[in-house]
VOBA-1610 file (N, C-alpha, C; in pm, whole numbers, padded with zeros to 5 digits, always signed):
BEGIN
Met+02131-01176-00915Met+02131-01105-00788Met+02260-01025-00778Ala+02253-00902-00735Ala+02370-00817-00720Ala+02429-00834-00583Pro+02565-00829-00571Pro+02626-00840-00442Pro+02588-00724-00355Asn+02582-00752-00223Asn+02543-00647-00129Asn+02615-00673+00001Asp+02684-00572+00054Asp+02761-00585+00176Asp+02687-00529+00296Ser+02557-00502+00282Ser+02483-00439+00390Ser+02454-00537+00504Phe+02462-00674+00477Phe+02434-00771+00580Phe+02565-00829+00632Ser+02594-00810+00756Ser+02714-00865+00817Ser+02673-00944+00939Ser+02760-01038+00981Ser+02728-01119+01099Ser+02716-01033+01224Lys+02794-00925+01230Lys+02788-00836+01346Lys+02652-00768+01355Gln+02593-00734+01241Gln+02461-00672+01242Gln+02351-00776+01260Phe+02371-00893+01201Phe+02267-00996+01202Phe+02249-01058+01340Ala+02361-01090+01407Ala+02354-01165+01533Ala+02267-01100+01640Pro+02286-00971+01672Pro+02203-00914+01779Pro+02055-00906+01744Tyr+02024-00866+01620Tyr+01883-00856+01580Tyr+01817-00993+01578Asn+01889-01091+01525Asn+01834-01226+01520Asn+01810-01281+01660Thr+01904-01256+01750Thr+01890-01303+01888Thr+01769-01240+01956Leu+01752-01109+01936Leu+01639-01040+01997Leu+01506-01093+01945Val+01498-01114+01813Val+01373-01163+01754Val+01339-01303+01804Leu+01438-01393+01803Leu+01412-01529+01849Leu+01380-01533+01998Ala+01448-01448+02075Ala+01418-01441+02219Ala+01276-01392+02241Gly+01235-01295+02159Gly+01097-01246+02170Gly+00996-01353+02136Leu+01023-01430+02029Leu+00932-01539+01992Leu+00929-01646+02100Phe+01047-01677+02155Phe+01055-01775+02263Phe+00971-01731+02382Gly+00985-01603+02420Gly+00909-01552+02532Gly+00759-01554+02507Phe+00721-01521+02383Phe+00579-01520+02350Phe+00520-01660+02359Val+00589-01759+02299Val+00540-01897+02301Val+00537-01950+02444Trp+00642-01921+02520Trp+00649-01965+02659Trp+00531-01909+02740Ala+00506-01779+02722Ala+00397-01715+02796Ala+00262-01775+02756Arg+00245-01803+02627Arg+00119-01863+02582Arg+00100-02003+02640Glu+00209-02083+02639Glu+00201-02218+02694Glu+00173-02214+02844Ala+00237-02122+02913Ala+00216-02111+03058Ala+00073-02068+03088Trp+00018-01983+03002Trp-00119-01935+03024Trp-00223-02046+03003Thr-00196-02132+02906Thr-00294-02237+02873Thr-00273-02365+02954Asp-00145-02406+02974Asp-00117-02535+03038Asp-00050-02523+03174Gly-00022-02400+03216Gly+00051-02383+03341Gly+00200-02381+03316Leu+00275-02325+03408Leu+00419-02309+03392Leu+00489-02439+03427Ile+00514-02521+03326Ile+00576-02651+03347Ile+00717-02647+03289Val+00817-02672+03375Val+00957-02663+03331Val+00987-02767+03225Asp+00926-02885+03234Asp+00951-02988+03133Asp+00920-02937+02993Asn+00807-02872+02981Asn+00766-02823+02850Asn+00859-02714+02799Ile+00910-02631+02888Ile+01001-02525+02846Ile+01127-02585+02785Leu+01177-02694+02843Leu+01298-02757+02792Leu+01277-02811+02651Phe+01160-02867+02627Phe+01136-02930+02497Phe+01079-02829+02396Trp+00977-02763+02440Trp+00911-02662+02355Trp+00873-02544+02443Pro+00926-02425+02414Pro+01002-02386+02295Pro+01153-02385+02311Gly+01205-02437+02427Gly+01348-02425+02454Gly+01438-02484+02348Gly+01432-02618+02330Gly+01519-02683+02234Gly+01494-02637+02091Tyr+01369-02613+02059Tyr+01330-02573+01922Tyr+01396-02441+01882Phe+01381-02338+01965Phe+01435-02206+01930Phe+01586-02199+01949Leu+01639-02276+02045Leu+01784-02279+02062Leu+01850-02339+01939Ser+01791-02444+01886Ser+01842-02505+01763Ser+01836-02406+01646Leu+01725-02335+01636Leu+01710-02237+01528Leu+01813-02125+01542Trp+01837-02080+01664Trp+01935-01972+01688Trp+02076-02017+01648Ile+02109-02143+01677Ile+02242-02195+01643Ile+02261-02205+01492Leu+02156-02247+01421Leu+02167-02272+01277Leu+02142-02148+01191Ser+02077-02046+01244Ser+02036-01931+01162Ser+02151-01859+01090Pro+02273-01852+01148Pro+02382-01789+01071Pro+02411-01858+00938Leu+02375-01989+00929Leu+02395-02059+00802Leu+02309-01998+00692Ala+02188-01953+00728Ala+02101-01891+00627Ala+02167-01765+00571Leu+02226-01686+00659Leu+02296-01565+00613Leu+02416-01601+00527Tyr+02491-01703+00570Tyr+02610-01744+00495Tyr+02574-01787+00353Phe+02473-01873+00340Phe+02435-01921+00207Phe+02372-01811+00122Phe+02299-01721+00186Phe+02241-01609+00111Phe+02351-01524+00049Lys+02453-01491+00127Lys+02561-01408+00075Lys+02645-01485-00027Ser+02658-01617-00008Ser+02737-01697-00101Ser+02672-01707-00238Leu+02539-01704-00242Leu+02467-01722-00368Leu+02409-01592-00423Glu+02452-01478-00368Glu+02397-01350-00412Glu+02420-01322-00559Thr+02535-01362-00609Thr+02571-01327-00747Thr+02522-01428-00850Thr+02453-01531-00807Thr+02403-01630-00902Thr+02277-01578-00970Gly+02241-01641-01081Gly+02119-01604-01152Gly+01994-01641-01073Arg+01881-01589-01118Arg+01757-01609-01042Arg+01720-01757-01031Arg+01726-01832-01143Arg+01688-01973-01138Arg+01782-02053-01051Ala+01911-02031-01068Ala+02010-02103-00987Ala+01994-02066-00840Phe+01963-01940-00815Phe+01944-01893-00678Phe+01830-01970-00611Ile+01718-01985-00682Ile+01602-02054-00625Ile+01630-02204-00608Lys+01689-02268-00711Lys+01714-02412-00704Lys+01810-02446-00591Arg+01917-02371-00579Arg+02016-02402-00476Arg+01961-02377-00336His+01883-02272-00322His+01825-02246-00190His+01718-02349-00155Leu+01648-02404-00254Leu+01553-02512-00226Leu+01626-02633-00169Ala+01739-02668-00231Ala+01816-02782-00182Ala+01873-02754-00043Ile+01924-02633-00026Ile+01982-02598+00104Ile+01874-02594+00212Ser+01755-02545+00176Ser+01649-02537+00276Ser+01608-02676+00324Ala+01610-02775+00233Ala+01578-02912+00275Ala+01682-02962+00375Gly+01808-02937+00345Gly+01914-02976+00439Gly+01904-02900+00570Phe+01870-02774+00561Phe+01855-02691+00682Phe+01742-02745+00769Gly+01630-02784+00705Gly+01517-02838+00780Gly+01552-02967+00852Ile+01622-03056+00781Ile+01662-03184+00843Ile+01759-03159+00958Leu+01855-03069+00934Leu+01953-03039+01038Leu+01887-02977+01160His+01792-02888+01137His+01720-02826+01249His+01641-02930+01327Phe+01580-03022+01257Phe+01503-03128+01321Phe+01593-03216+01408Ile+01707-03258+01352Ile+01799-03345+01426Ile+01858-03272+01546Leu+01903-03148+01524Leu+01965-03073+01632Leu+01865-03044+01744Thr+01740-03018+01706Thr+01638-02994+01809Thr+01623-03117+01898Gly+01618-03235+01837Gly+01606-03358+01915Gly+01725-03379+02007Leu+01846-03356+01955Leu+01966-03374+02037Leu+01969-03274+02152Leu+01929-03150+02123Leu+01929-03049+02229Leu+01828-03081+02338Ile+01713-03136+02297Ile+01613-03175+02398Ile+01672-03278+02494Ile+01744-03377+02439Ile+01806-03479+02523Ile+01913-03418+02612Leu+01996-03328+02554Leu+02102-03265+02634Leu+02043-03179+02746Leu+01939-03105+02714Leu+01876-03022+02816Leu+01813-03109+02926Glu+01756-03223+02886Glu+01699-03314+02984Glu+01807-03368+03077Arg+01920-03405+03020Arg+02031-03458+03100Arg+02086-03351+03193Phe+02085-03227+03145Phe+02146-03119+03224Phe+02054-03073+03338Phe+01924-03069+03311Phe+01833-03011+03409Phe+01755-03112+03493Arg+01743-03239+03445Arg+01651-03331+03514Arg+01723-03455+03569Leu+01686-03492+03683Leu+01725-03618+03744Leu+01602-03677+03813Pro+01560-03796+03788Pro+01617-03885+03686Pro+01579-03843+03545Glu+01648-03897+03445Glu+01625-03859+03306Glu+01506-03935+03248His+01427-03862+03168His+01314-03924+03099His+01351-03969+02958Tyr+01454-03904+02901Tyr+01496-03936+02765Tyr+01646-03961+02766Asn+01692-04037+02669Asn+01835-04060+02653Asn+01864-04079+02505Phe+01993-04087+02474Phe+02033-04097+02333Phe+01986-04226+02267Tyr+01964-04330+02346Tyr+01920-04457+02289Tyr+01778-04448+02235Gln+01700-04352+02289Gln+01562-04335+02243Gln+01550-04236+02127Ser+01662-04176+02086Ser+01656-04072+01982Ser+01608-04129+01848Gly+01639-04255+01821Gly+01598-04312+01694Gly+01447-04313+01679Ser+01378-04356+01782Ser+01232-04358+01774Ser+01174-04217+01766Tyr+01239-04125+01833Tyr+01193-03985+01826Tyr+01202-03933+01683Phe+01314-03960+01618Phe+01333-03911+01481Phe+01235-03978+01384Arg+01210-04108+01403Arg+01118-04178+01313Arg+00975-04127+01328Gln+00937-04092+01447Gln+00800-04048+01471Gln+00778-03901+01434Ser+00882-03820+01446Ser+00862-03674+01435Ser+00928-03613+01313Trp+00974-03694+01218Trp+01048-03639+01104Trp+00970-03536+01023Pro+00834-03538+01014Pro+00766-03432+00937Pro+00793-03291+00988Tyr+00839-03283+01114Tyr+00868-03150+01168Tyr+00989-03084+01101Ala+01058-03162+01015Ala+01170-03103+00941Ala+01123-02991+00848Val+00994-02996+00812Val+00939-02891+00727Val+00947-02755+00797Asp+00937-02756+00930Asp+00949-02630+01005Asp+01080-02559+00973Gly+01187-02638+00973Gly+01318-02578+00946Gly+01326-02519+00806Met+01265-02587+00707Met+01263-02534+00571Met+01190-02400+00567Leu+01076-02394+00635Leu+01000-02269+00637Leu+01078-02157+00706Trp+01147-02190+00814Trp+01229-02089+00880Trp+01342-02041+00788Tyr+01403-02134+00716Tyr+01511-02096+00625Tyr+01461-01997+00520Trp+01347-02028+00457Trp+01293-01938+00355Trp+01245-01807+00415Ser+01203-01808+00539Ser+01168-01682+00605Ser+01290-01592+00615Tyr+01404-01651+00650Tyr+01528-01572+00656Tyr+01565-01518+00518Ile+01552-01603+00417Ile+01589-01561+00281Ile+01502-01445+00235Phe+01374-01452+00258Phe+01284-01343+00217Phe+01313-01214+00295Ile+01346-01228+00421Ile+01383-01109+00500Ile+01510-01047+00444Phe+01608-01130+00411Phe+01733-01078+00354Phe+01708-01009+00220Leu+01622-01069+00137Leu+01590-01008+00008Leu+01522-00872+00027Tyr+01432-00865+00123Tyr+01363-00738+00149Tyr+01463-00631+00195Leu+01549-00668+00290Leu+01647-00571+00340Leu+01745-00531+00230Gln+01782-00628+00147Gln+01874-00598+00037Gln+01810-00502-00062Thr+01684-00526-00097Thr+01614-00437-00190Thr+01599-00298-00133Arg+01563-00289-00006Arg+01548-00158+00058Arg+01681-00083+00060Glu+01788-00156+00090Glu+01920-00092+00092Glu+01960-00046-00048Arg+01933-00129-00150Arg+01969-00092-00286Arg+01892+00032-00332Leu+01762+00038-00299Leu+01683+00154-00336Leu+01733+00280-00267Ala+01773+00267-00141Ala+01825+00383-00068Ala+01955+00432-00130Val+02042+00338-00168Val+02169+00376-00230Val+02145+00441-00366Glu+02053+00383-00445Glu+02023+00441-00576Glu+01963+00580-00563Lys+01880+00600-00461Lys+01822+00732-00438Lys+01930+00832-00403Gln+02024+00792-00317Gln+02135+00881-00281Gln+02220+00914-00403Lys+02246+00812-00486Lys+02326+00836-00606Lys+02253+00930-00701Ser+02121+00908-00716Ser+02043+00994-00804Ser+02044+01138-00756Glu+02027+01158-00625Glu+02029+01293-00570Glu+02166+01357-00589Ala+02272+01276-00569Ala+02407+01329-00586Ala+02432+01368-00732Ile+02383+01285-00825Ile+02400+01316-00967Ile+02325+01443-01003Gln+02202+01458-00950Gln+02124+01578-00979Gln+02194+01702-00928Lys+02252+01692-00807Lys+02324+01806-00751Lys+02447+01838-00836Glu+02518+01732-00879Glu+02636+01754-00962Glu+02599+01817-01096Leu+02487+01768-01154Leu+02444+01825-01281Leu+02405+01971-01267Ala+02334+02002-01158Ala+02293+02140-01135Ala+02415+02229-01117Ala+02512+02180-01036Ala+02634+02258-01014Ala+02713+02271-01144Ser+02714+02161-01223Ser+02786+02164-01350Ser+02723+02262-01447Asp+02588+02262-01453Asp+02519+02355-01543Asp+02552+02499-01509Leu+02550+02530-01378Leu+02578+02667-01337Leu+02724+02701-01363Ser+02813+02600-01343Ser+02955+02624-01369Ser+02979+02649-01518Val+02913+02567-01603Val+02926+02588-01748Val+02871+02724-01787Leu+02759+02760-01726Leu+02699+02889-01755Leu+02797+03002-01727Arg+02867+02991-01614Arg+02960+03098-01579Arg+03079+03103-01675Thr+03129+02984-01714Thr+03243+02986-01805Thr+03203+03044-01940Glu+03075+03028-01979Glu+03030+03087-02104Glu+03007+03237-02092Leu+02956+03278-01977Leu+02918+03418-01960Leu+03036+03506-01920Asn+03109+03464-01821Asn+03206+03553-01760Asn+03319+03599-01852Pro+03380+03513-01933Pro+03488+03563-02020Pro+03441+03674-02114His+03325+03657-02173His+03273+03758-02265His+03246+03889-02191Phe+03179+03880-02079Phe+03145+04001-02005Phe+03270+04067-01948Leu+03361+03987-01893Leu+03484+04043-01836Leu+03567+04112-01942Phe+03574+04053-02061Phe+03653+04111-02169Phe+03603+04252-02202Asn+03473+04265-02221Asn+03417+04397-02252Asn+03432+04494-02137Ala+03406+04445-02014Ala+03414+04533-01898Ala+03557+04583-01876Met+03654+04493-01886Met+03793+04534-01864Met+03841+04629-01974Asn+03797+04605-02097Asn+03831+04699-02204Asn+03775+04838-02176Ser+03652+04842-02128Ser+03590+04971-02098Ser+03661+05041-01983Ile+03699+04964-01882Ile+03772+05023-01768Ile+03906+05077-01814Ala+03976+04998-01897Ala+04106+05044-01948Ala+04090+05172-02030Met+03984+05181-02109Met+03959+05301-02188Met+03935+05422-02097Lys+03858+05404-01990Lys+03833+05514-01898Lys+03960+05559-01828Val+04046+05464-01796Val+04173+05501-01732Val+04260+05579-01829Arg+04264+05535-01956Arg+04345+05608-02054Arg+04291+05750-02076Leu+04159+05764-02065Leu+04098+05896-02079Leu+04101+05975-01948Lys+04165+05916-01845Lys+04177+05979-01713Lys+04040+06006-01649Glu+03943+05923-01684Glu+03813+05931-01618Glu+03815+05832-01501Asn+03897+05867-01403Asn+03926+05773-01296Asn+03804+05741-01209Lys+03718+05839-01186Lys+03601+05814-01102Lys+03510+05708-01164Leu+03491+05721-01296Leu+03409+05621-01364Leu+03476+05484-01364Ala+03610+05485-01382Ala+03684+05359-01381Ala+03672+05289-01246Val+03686+05369-01139Val+03674+05312-01004Val+03532+05259-00981Ala+03432+05333-01026Ala+03293+05289-01009Ala+03267+05159-01085Met+03323+05148-01206Met+03305+05025-01283Met+03374+04908-01216Ile+03495+04932-01164Ile+03567+04824-01095Ile+03489+04778-00972Ala+03434+04874-00898Ala+03357+04839-00778Ala+03232+04758-00816Ser+03163+04800-00922Ser+03044+04727-00964Ser+03080+04588-01015Leu+03189+04580-01090Leu+03233+04450-01141Leu+03271+04358-01026Asn+03339+04414-00927Asn+03376+04336-00809Asn+03252+04284-00736Asp+03155+04373-00716Asp+03031+04333-00648Asp+02955+04228-00729Leu+02953+04246-00860Leu+02882+04152-00947Leu+02943+04012-00937Leu+03074+04004-00951Leu+03141+03874-00948Leu+03130+03810-00810Arg+03141+03889-00706Arg+03126+03836-00570Arg+02987+03778-00550Ser+02887+03848-00601Ser+02749+03800-00587Ser+02729+03668-00661Val+02784+03660-00782Val+02768+03539-00862Val+02839+03421-00796Leu+02965+03440-00757Leu+03044+03331-00702Leu+02995+03288-00565Ser+02943+03380-00487Ser+02893+03344-00355Ser+02765+03264-00363Arg+02702+03263-00479Arg+02576+03191-00497Arg+02595+03063-00578Lys+02715+03009-00580Lys+02741+02899-00672Lys+02659+02773-00643Arg+02609+02756-00521Arg+02529+02639-00490Arg+02379+02670-00484Glu+02342+02794-00514Glu+02201+02831-00509Glu+02134+02799-00642Lys+02014+02748-00638Lys+01939+02723-00761Lys+01854+02843-00798Thr+01786+02897-00700Thr+01700+03012-00725Thr+01728+03120-00622Val+01691+03243-00656Val+01710+03357-00567Val+01583+03440-00570Pro+01561+03523-00468Pro+01448+03616-00475Pro+01466+03714-00591Leu+01358+03759-00647Leu+01364+03854-00757Leu+01438+03980-00716Ser+01428+04019-00590Ser+01500+04138-00543Ser+01650+04122-00560Glu+01704+04002-00531Glu+01847+03979-00549Glu+01884+03973-00697Glu+01795+03915-00776Glu+01821+03910-00920Glu+01827+04051-00978Ile+01739+04140-00932Ile+01740+04280-00979Ile+01867+04350-00932Glu+01906+04325-00808Glu+02029+04385-00756Glu+02150+04341-00837Leu+02153+04214-00869Leu+02262+04161-00952Leu+02259+04222-01091Leu+02140+04236-01146Leu+02125+04295-01279Leu+02170+04441-01280Asn+02142+04513-01172Asn+02180+04655-01166Asn+02332+04673-01168Lys+02404+04578-01110Lys+02550+04587-01114Lys+02599+04573-01258Tyr+02535+04482-01330Tyr+02568+04468-01472Tyr+02531+04594-01550Leu+02413+04649-01522Leu+02366+04767-01594Leu+02455+04888-01568Met+02509+04899-01446Met+02596+05013-01416Met+02716+05015-01510Ile+02774+04898-01533Ile+02890+04890-01622Ile+02850+04920-01765Glu+02736+04867-01809Glu+02693+04891-01946Glu+02653+05037-01969Arg+02596+05100-01867Arg+02560+05241-01882Arg+02685+05326-01900Val+02791+05291-01828Val+02916+05366-01844Val+02973+05342-01983Arg+02961+05221-02032Arg+03014+05189-02164Arg+02941+05266-02274Phe+02808+05266-02267Phe+02728+05320-02377Phe+02679+05463-02352Gly+02688+05511-02229Gly+02651+05650-02201Gly+02508+05682-02240Asp+02489+05793-02311Asp+02355+05839-02350Asp+02297+05760-02467Gln+02373+05665-02515Gln+02325+05588-02630Gln+02207+05497-02593Val+02189+05472-02464Val+02082+05383-02421Val+02014+05438-02296Glu+01885+05416-02289Glu+01806+05453-02170Glu+01741+05326-02117Val+01771+05294-01991Val+01720+05171-01930Val+01620+05206-01822Thr+01504+05145-01827Thr+01401+05165-01724Thr+01360+05030-01666Gln+01321+05034-01540Gln+01276+04913-01472Gln+01143+04941-01401Asp+01059+04840-01395Asp+00931+04855-01327Asp+00895+04723-01260Phe+00920+04718-01130Phe+00888+04599-01050Phe+00816+04644-00924Lys+00693+04599-00906Lys+00620+04633-00786Lys+00677+04556-00666Glu+00658+04614-00550Glu+00720+04558-00430Glu+00672+04417-00399Asp+00547+04387-00431Asp+00496+04254-00398Asp+00556+04143-00485Leu+00631+04183-00590Leu+00697+04084-00676Leu+00835+04045-00624Leu+00894+04126-00538Leu+01034+04109-00501Leu+01064+03976-00431Pro+00974+03918-00353Pro+01006+03788-00291Pro+00995+03670-00387Ala+00951+03692-00509Ala+00930+03581-00603Ala+01061+03508-00632Ser+01052+03376-00644Ser+01169+03293-00671Ser+01196+03287-00822Val+01322+03313-00860Val+01361+03307-01001Val+01499+03241-01010Pro+01530+03176-01122Pro+01665+03124-01141Pro+01766+03238-01145Gln+01879+03218-01079Gln+01980+03323-01078Gln+02034+03350-01218Met+02060+03476-01248Met+02117+03520-01376Met+02026+03482-01493Ile+01895+03491-01474Ile+01804+03458-01584Ile+01770+03582-01666Leu+01776+03700-01606Leu+01746+03823-01679Leu+01868+03878-01752Gln+01984+03860-01695Gln+02105+03921-01750Gln+02132+03885-01895Pro+02120+03756-01936Pro+02145+03725-02077Pro+02048+03792-02173Leu+01923+03812-02129Leu+01826+03881-02214Leu+01862+04029-02229Val+01905+04089-02118Val+01945+04230-02123Val+02074+04245-02203Glu+02166+04151-02186Glu+02290+04155-02263Glu+02261+04147-02413Asn+02166+04062-02449Asn+02127+04052-02590Asn+02073+04184-02642Ala+01995+04253-02558Ala+01941+04383-02598Ala+02052+04484-02622Phe+02153+04482-02537Phe+02266+04573-02556Phe+02344+04538-02682Lys+02366+04411-02706Lys+02449+04371-02819Lys+02382+04397-02953His+02250+04373-02959His+02182+04383-03088His+02092+04505-03101Gly+02054+04561-02988Gly+01966+04676-02996Gly+02038+04807-02977Val+02152+04804-02909Val+02224+04927-02876Val+02355+04938-02953Lys+02432+04832-02947Lys+02566+04835-03007Lys+02562+04865-03156Asp+02463+04809-03227Asp+02458+04823-03372Asp+02373+04940-03419Ser+02325+05022-03327Ser+02236+05131-03365Ser+02305+05266-03345Leu+02278+05359-03436Leu+02333+05494-03425Leu+02240+05585-03346Gln+02117+05543-03327Gln+02021+05623-03254Gln+02012+05576-03109Gln+01959+05664-03025Gln+01940+05626-02885Gln+01837+05513-02878Gln+01870+05414-02801Gln+01781+05299-02784Gln+01727+05295-02641Lys+01615+05230-02626Lys+01553+05216-02495Lys+01537+05068-02461Ile+01571+05039-02337Ile+01553+04903-02285Ile+01465+04913-02161Ser+01358+04837-02160Ser+01271+04834-02041Ser+01267+04693-01986Ile+01278+04684-01854Ile+01276+04555-01785Ile+01162+04562-01685Thr+01064+04477-01702Thr+00944+04487-01619Thr+00903+04351-01563Gly+00824+04357-01458Gly+00768+04236-01398Gly+00622+04256-01368Ala+00547+04149-01372Ala+00404+04156-01342Ala+00358+04022-01289Lys+00247+04024-01220Lys+00187+03902-01167Lys+00047+03888-01223Glu+00024+03776-01293Glu-00107+03753-01353Glu-00148+03607-01333Asn-00263+03587-01273Asn-00320+03453-01255Asn-00222+03356-01189Gly-00153+03404-01086Gly-00060+03319-01014Gly+00071+03295-01084Ala+00100+03371-01188Ala+00224+03355-01263Ala+00306+03483-01257Leu+00437+03468-01258Leu+00528+03582-01265Leu+00570+03601-01410Ile+00552+03722-01461Ile+00587+03753-01600Ile+00700+03854-01601Leu+00813+03815-01658Leu+00930+03902-01670Leu+00949+03935-01818Thr+00963+04063-01847Thr+00973+04107-01986Thr+01094+04198-02003Val+01173+04171-02106Val+01284+04259-02145Val+01253+04308-02287Phe+01235+04438-02299Phe+01198+04499-02427Phe+01306+04598-02468Asn+01342+04594-02594Asn+01436+04696-02643Asn+01390+04744-02781Thr+01408+04871-02804Thr+01375+04929-02935Thr+01489+04899-03030Thr+01457+04846-03145Thr+01558+04816-03246Thr+01491+04823-03382Glu+01571+04839-03484Glu+01516+04861-03618Glu+01462+04733-03680His+01522+04621-03649His+01474+04496-03708His+01510+04381-03614Met+01449+04268-03640Met+01466+04151-03554Met+01605+04092-03571Arg+01667+04059-03456Arg+01797+03993-03459Arg+01784+03855-03394Arg+01869+03766-03436Arg+01870+03634-03373Arg+01934+03644-03236Phe+01871+03580-03143Phe+01931+03571-03010Phe+02055+03484-03021Asp+02159+03516-02943Asp+02284+03441-02949Asp+02263+03293-02923Thr+02321+03212-03008Thr+02318+03068-02985Thr+02458+03011-02976Ala+02557+03093-02992Ala+02695+03045-02987Ala+02740+03030-02843Asn+02853+02963-02825Asn+02908+02943-02693Asn+03026+03036-02673Gly+03096+03011-02559Gly+03217+03085-02532Gly+03193+03231-02517Ser+03266+03313-02592Ser+03262+03457-02576Ser+03137+03520-02631Glu+03051+03444-02694Glu+02930+03503-02753Glu+02811+03503-02659Gly+02832+03457-02533Gly+02723+03464-02437Gly+02657+03329-02416Val+02558+03327-02330Val+02498+03200-02292Val+02401+03149-02395Gly+02335+03237-02470Gly+02247+03193-02576Gly+02109+03153-02530Leu+02016+03166-02623Leu+01878+03130-02596Leu+01861+02984-02555Pro+01928+02888-02620Pro+01911+02748-02578Pro+01944+02726-02431Asn+02048+02791-02381Asn+02084+02773-02240Asn+01981+02834-02147Val+01925+02948-02186Val+01820+03010-02105Val+01701+02915-02094Ile+01659+02861-02207Ile+01545+02769-02207Ile+01579+02641-02131His+01702+02592-02149His+01745+02471-02079His+01740+02490-01928Arg+01785+02603-01881Arg+01783+02629-01737Arg+01640+02640-01685Leu+01556+02706-01761Leu+01416+02715-01720Leu+01351+02577-01715Arg+01384+02494-01812Arg+01327+02359-01816Arg+01375+02276-01698Arg+01499+02294-01658Arg+01552+02220-01543Arg+01481+02260-01414His+01449+02388-01404His+01384+02437-01282His+01235+02406-01279Tyr+01168+02419-01394Tyr+01022+02416-01395Tyr+00961+02306-01481Gly+01043+02225-01544Gly+00988+02123-01633Gly+00919+02189-01751Thr+00791+02163-01767Thr+00713+02228-01874Thr+00626+02341-01821Asp+00641+02371-01693Asp+00555+02472-01630Asp+00616+02612-01644Phe+00648+02651-01766Phe+00697+02785-01794Phe+00672+02817-01941Arg+00684+02946-01977Arg+00674+02988-02117Arg+00786+03087-02145Phe+00845+03072-02263Phe+00946+03168-02309Phe+00902+03216-02447Gln+00883+03346-02461Gln+00833+03401-02586Gln+00924+03514-02634Ser+00945+03518-02763Ser+01013+03632-02826Ser+00916+03693-02927Met+00897+03822-02915Met+00796+03890-02997Met+00857+04013-03062Ser+00832+04027-03190Ser+00877+04144-03264Ser+00757+04232-03297Thr+00767+04357-03259Thr+00661+04454-03290Thr+00721+04568-03370Gly+00637+04657-03411Gly+00688+04772-03485Gly+00779+04859-03401Ala+00762+04854-03269Ala+00843+04939-03180Ala+00972+04872-03137Gly+00980+04742-03145Gly+01102+04675-03101Gly+01081+04527-03078Ile+01165+04471-02994Ile+01165+04327-02967Ile+01146+04306-02818Ala+01065+04208-02782Ala+01041+04176-02642Ala+01065+04027-02619Phe+01134+03997-02510Phe+01149+03860-02463Phe+01070+03849-02333Arg+00985+03750-02326Arg+00898+03736-02209Arg+00911+03597-02149Ile+00931+03593-02018Ile+00939+03468-01943Ile+00821+03462-01847Thr+00745+03353-01852Thr+00632+03333-01762Thr+00662+03214-01673Leu+00664+03238-01541Leu+00701+03136-01444Leu+00592+03124-01337Pro+00586+03009-01270Pro+00497+03000-01154Pro+00543+03097-01046Phe+00451+03167-00984Phe+00488+03262-00879Phe+00507+03185-00748Arg+00633+03180-00704Arg+00666+03113-00579Arg+00753+03207-00496Ser+00713+03230-00375Ser+00787+03321-00288Ser+00897+03246-00215Ile+01006+03316-00188Ile+01115+03262-00107Ile+01108+03324+00032
//
């Protein structure tokens, strides 16, 4: 049994008192309904019986907490022994309380301490009642303990999931941002040296907007496709300045696709790969097309670039980009197995296609 601090005497006392008072009232009302409201009977049953149980019940909590860390077999054996003692003690205390209540409330007295011996000899089987009450308390404590443990484990699991999600996005940024910033800052510095200040200012503004958008979304898991496209356009503005007429980028997204939910920064690594392998290494003008479509309740995102031959998608870390494994890993975290990632080489170029469930935000 694992230790648990969820049960305290301060919490137990009021609830226990209310429950026993309710049971006392119920039994009293039933007796009054069947036999009439007789004060004598109230003193003996249920008065002395439940008062004795109320006095002894904290012992059940004490022994439960004392034996929490013992093994299952020892836990059962020790509580069996304790329950027998609890039953006997409850039986004896009930008899004594009946006599005390009689002395306090009645004149002349019908019972006295000299008659207690015969009472105990005749009524000792009632000690089983106390044993049953003791085990009732133990089972209630076990139930509350299990419920509390499950609630704590659920909270811990949710906290771990949130930390993992935040960690994944944080790792993603550390892998992506240094590489992208290095190229962007080099391009800006080149434009400044060439005194192309307007372009340099435009690149700085786009870079600023891009980073602000990314950092402001650090706790977001998914974003509308419209925001993902806006974020992608900030990246494309910088790359267009870098490569000029060497690349032509087209986009095709119908308006009804824009509310679709997508993981943030899921298109950018695919487009970055197209620039690195389809544009950077080519002497001819290259074309990159970024499109979206909805088919059979699924959102299909495609990044296509014309290139002379198939290149491996980046799998390295650090300055080499996020890599295909990270893209797939992020998709798997969001959708489990309910997604498809395809890379296709045709005579015209290379296409990366992501198929996701269509969910609107």
